[in-house]
C-alpha positions as CSV (number, residue, x, y, z in Angstrom):
1,M,12.5,-14.9,4.2
2,D,13.8,-14.2,0.9
3,K,10.1,-15.2,-0.5
4,I,8.4,-12.6,1.6
5,V,10.5,-10.0,0.2
6,E,10.3,-11.1,-3.4
7,L,6.4,-11.4,-2.9
8,W,6.3,-7.9,-1.2
9,E,8.3,-6.3,-3.9
10,Q,5.8,-8.0,-6.6
11,H,2.8,-6.6,-4.6
12,L,4.4,-3.0,-4.1
13,G,5.2,-3.0,-7.8
14,A,1.5,-4.2,-9.2
15,E,0.0,-2.0,-6.6
16,L,1.8,1.5,-7.0
17,F,3.8,1.2,-10.5
18,A,1.9,-0.8,-12.8
19,K,-1.3,0.0,-11.1
20,D,-2.9,-3.4,-11.9
21,I,-5.6,-4.5,-9.6
22,D,-5.6,-8.3,-10.5
23,A,-2.0,-8.2,-10.3
24,T,-2.0,-6.7,-6.9
25,M,-5.0,-9.0,-5.4
26,S,-3.0,-12.1,-7.0
27,T,-0.3,-11.6,-4.4
28,M,-2.8,-11.6,-1.5
29,V,-4.5,-14.3,0.4
30,D,-8.3,-15.2,-0.1
31,D,-9.3,-13.1,2.9
32,P,-7.0,-10.1,3.0
33,Y,-7.2,-6.8,4.6
34,V,-5.8,-3.5,4.5
35,N,-5.8,-0.6,7.3
36,H,-4.5,2.9,6.6
37,V,-4.5,3.3,10.3
38,P,-4.4,7.1,10.5
39,T,-7.5,7.4,8.4
40,M,-9.1,4.1,8.8
41,T,-9.4,3.3,5.3
42,G,-8.9,0.3,3.3
43,G,-10.7,-2.9,3.1
44,V,-11.8,-6.3,4.9
45,G,-12.0,-9.2,2.4
46,A,-11.3,-9.4,-1.0
47,E,-14.3,-7.7,-2.3
48,Q,-13.9,-4.7,0.0
49,L,-10.2,-4.6,-0.7
50,R,-10.5,-5.0,-4.4
51,R,-13.3,-2.0,-4.3
52,F,-11.0,0.2,-2.1
53,Y,-8.0,-0.3,-4.6
54,A,-10.3,0.4,-7.5
55,Y,-12.0,3.6,-6.5
56,H,-9.7,4.8,-3.8
57,F,-6.2,3.8,-4.0
58,I,-4.4,2.2,-6.9
59,T,-6.3,4.3,-9.6
60,V,-5.6,7.8,-7.7
61,Q,-1.9,7.7,-7.2
62,P,0.3,11.0,-7.7
63,K,2.3,10.8,-11.1
64,D,5.3,11.5,-9.3
65,L,4.7,9.1,-6.3
66,D,8.4,8.1,-4.9
67,L,9.4,5.8,-2.0
68,T,12.6,6.1,-0.3
69,P,13.5,3.0,1.9
70,V,14.8,3.8,5.3
71,S,14.9,0.5,7.0
72,R,13.5,-3.2,6.4
73,T,13.0,-5.9,9.2
74,V,12.2,-9.2,7.9
75,G,10.8,-12.0,10.2
76,H,9.1,-15.4,9.5
77,D,5.8,-14.2,8.5
78,T,6.1,-10.4,8.9
79,L,7.9,-7.7,7.0
80,V,8.3,-4.0,8.4
81,D,9.1,-1.2,6.0
82,E,10.1,2.2,7.1
83,L,10.2,4.7,4.2
84,V,9.7,8.3,3.1
85,I,6.9,8.8,0.7
86,R,7.2,11.9,-1.6
87,F,4.9,13.4,-4.3
88,T,3.0,16.1,-5.8
89,H,-0.3,16.1,-4.4
90,D,-2.0,16.5,-8.0
91,C,-5.0,14.2,-7.0
92,R,-7.6,13.8,-4.6
93,M,-6.2,11.1,-2.2
94,D,-8.9,10.3,0.4
95,Y,-6.8,7.4,1.8
96,F,-4.3,9.8,2.8
97,L,-5.8,13.3,3.1
98,P,-9.4,12.9,3.4
99,G,-11.7,15.7,2.0
100,V,-8.6,17.7,0.9
101,A,-8.6,18.8,-2.7
102,P,-5.3,18.6,-4.7
103,T,-3.1,21.5,-3.5
104,N,-0.4,21.0,-6.1
105,R,2.1,21.3,-3.4
106,R,5.2,18.6,-2.9
107,I,4.8,16.7,0.1
108,A,7.1,14.1,2.1
109,V,5.9,12.2,4.9
110,A,7.5,9.2,6.8
111,A,5.5,5.9,6.6
112,V,5.8,2.5,8.4
113,I,4.1,-0.5,6.5
114,I,3.6,-3.6,8.6
115,A,2.8,-6.6,6.4
116,H,2.0,-10.2,7.6
117,F,2.1,-13.3,5.3
118,R,0.3,-16.4,5.7
119,D,0.5,-19.6,3.4
120,G,2.9,-17.9,0.9
121,K,0.7,-14.9,0.4
122,L,0.1,-11.5,1.7
123,A,-2.5,-11.5,4.4
124,H,-2.7,-8.0,5.7
125,E,-1.3,-4.6,5.7
126,H,-1.3,-1.8,8.6
127,I,0.0,1.3,7.3
128,Y,1.1,4.3,9.6
């Protein structure tokens, strides 16, 4: 279970803070998928997911993105994070607010991420 947590933290760090697509993808299986359920955005397979990360997610994060953990549940091959995401809406974020131009307003939203692991790597994420 500790390896899952370590890999998850590495993934989040690469994705949200280092903004490094290659480092993010290196934490994942060869056939990963990500689904932002409310907006049905993400990607299926490494090629689609890399494209999503490059053009719609990793490169378009607000400058002041902050995550506040609420709870974490870790199982044999699944991790569930409940958190509060806070940011200033200073960039277009179609994965989160499709079609909404930046408002420069402060936003806080509760989120749940269900991450499943396979063979020591991240296989998929469902984000609510």
